[in-house]
N, C-alpha and C positions, 0 to 999 in steps of 0.2 A: 469583586470576587466573592462567591458564596461558598460556605463550607460544604454544601451538598455537591457542588460541581467539583471542587477540589478533591473531596473524598471519592466521588464517582470516577474522576480521571485516574486516581490511584488504582482503583479496582480495574478499570478498563485497561490500563497499561500493564497491570499484573497479569491479566488474562491473556493479552497479546504476547507478553513475554513468555508465559508458560507454554502457549502453543508453539512459539518459535523454538524454545528449548526442547520440547518433546519432538518436534519435527526434525531438528538437527540430530538428535539422538537416534531417531528412527532411520534417517538417511544413512547414518554411519554404522548402524548395527547389521550384523549378518542376518538376523531374523527378518528384517524388512528389506533386505537387499533386492529381492525379486520384484519389489514395487517401484524401484528407481526408474526414472525415464532415461537415465544415463549413468555411467559409472563416474565416480569423482575424477576430475581432470585437473592438471596443474593450472595455476592461474599466474597472470603476469604481474604479481606483486607478492612481496614477502608476507608471511603470516603476521609478524608484528605490525607491519603497516596496515594490513587488513583489519586487525583487531583494534588498533588505535582509531582508525576511521570509523568503525562501527560504534565504539565507545563514545567518541565525540559526537557522532550523529544522534545517538541515543540521548545524550545530554542536551544537544541543540533542539531535538524534538520536544522534550519536556519544557525547555525554556520558551520555545515558540508558543506553546499552548498556555504557559503561565503568563506570558506577556499579553496574549490575546484576551484571556479572561480577566486580566487586570485592567487593561486599557479600554477595551471595547465590548464589555459584556452585553450591553443593551442592544447591540447590533446582532448578537449571536443567539442569545437565549433569554427566555423569560421564565420566571418561577411558576407562572400560572399553569395548572394542569390542563390537558386537552383530551378530547375523546380519542378513541382508537383510530377512527378514520383520519382525523387531522394529524395524529401522530404518524401514521403510516405515510400520509401524503408528504409530510415534512421530511421524513427520512428518505423516502424514495426520490422526492424532488431534488433534495440537496445532492444525493449521490449521482443522479442523472446529470445534473448541471456540472458537478465536479468531473465526471467521466468525460464529458465532451471538452471541457477546458483542459483536462489532462491529455486527451488525444492530441489537441493542438500543440500543447507544450512538448509532448513526447516526440511528435513528428518533427517539430522544429529542432529538437535536440539532436536529431539525426542529420541535420545539415553539417557539412564537413567541418566548419569552424567550431560549432558548438559541440560536435562529437569529440573533436580533438581536445577542446579546452574543458568540457564539463562532463557530458554524458559518457564519454569513453571510459571514465573511471568505473562505472557500473559494469560495462561490458568487458572489463578485464577478466571477469568471471564468466566463462562460457556456459558452464552447468552449475548454477548457483544452488545453495541450500537456503533454508529459511533465514539464517543470520544475514544473508546478503541482501535481504530486503532493505537493510540499512547501510549496505556498502555502496556508497555513491558520493558524488561531489557534494560538499556542504551546501553550496548554492542551490543545487537541484533539490536537496532535501527540504530546504526552507521554502523554495518556490512551490513544491508540491503541497506542503502544509498550508501555504497561503492560498492556493487554489481551493483547497477544501474549505477554509474559513470564508473565502469569498462566496462559495456556493451556499454555505449555511446562511450567510448574511443576505443573499439574494432571496432565499426562501423565508428567512426569519424576520424577527427573532423567533426561533423555534422553542418548544418547551425544553426544560432542562433534561428530561428523559430522552427526548429526540436528539438533542445535542450529543449526549453521551453515547447513544446508540449509533449515531453517524460516525463518531470517532472510533467506536469499537468495530463496526463493520468495515470501515476503511482500513483500519490497522490489521484486522484478521485476514482480509482478502489480500492485502499487500504481503503478508507472511505466506499465505497459502500458495500464491502464484509462484513463489520462489522455492517451494519445498522440493520440487522435482520428484514427487511421490504420487503415484496414481494407484487407486485401489479398485479391484474388479467387483464392486458392489453397487447396486442402484442408488443407495443412500449417498454415495460419493460422486454422483454424476456431475453435479455442478462444480465440486472441488476439482474433479479430473478435467473438466472443460477449461477452467481457469488455468490449471497447471500446464496443460498441453498447448494452449494458446501462447503462453509466455515462454514455454520451453522452445517452441518453434522459432519464436522471435530471437531468443538468445543463441540458438543452435545454428543459425545461418540466415534466417529470413529477417534481416535487419530492417527491411522496408515493408514489413507486415506486422499486423497485430499491435497497434500502438495503444489502443484503449485497454483498460485494466478490468473493468467490471462488466460492461455491457458490450455485446458484439455489434450493436447497431451502427456505430460510427465507422468501423472498419468495413462493414458490408456496404454501407451507403457510399463510401469514398474510395472503394476499390483497393483496400489494403488488408483484406481478410485472407488468412491462410490457415 
């Protein structure tokens, strides 16, 4: 475990947490109400249970990364710097591999038994807010992080900066897709695309839009909506 990576992860998770907190505030404020994709709706779980789940998953997420960089750092990242082209290839390559692995896992999670036992926890919230990016079964949380680490290991060892960037981008997108906020400005085109894909999945198209980052896998496999 290197101090650079530990310090970098502290910054990364602080940025992700700040975006999540800002997005939750915006969703619940009257000022940004016109940008919601849907009005807040009751969920099939009490708020204390919801908050306990999110708090525990936040802790588990940190623990998973701490264990990973303690036990298998040489499989994940190297301290040697790389050029811009290699850095970009490592980041994009890991995220592409992760997204196809996540597509497979997410689609499997919608099988009746896994939906009932695992993934159904997340779908208790039909119209999520950013905090619900962490409202899911603990096993699903750890499986998702494991997929990301496997994707990094397949590409890697990546540079330290690439590793931190991959974790940052993954976390930010996971928050963004759950914000249920869309903004009518060209700068938010990609943000809006991610939000609307996941919104349609939660709102009723449970057999569509399994991938998170890229639309390729859903389009290729006939699950795009």
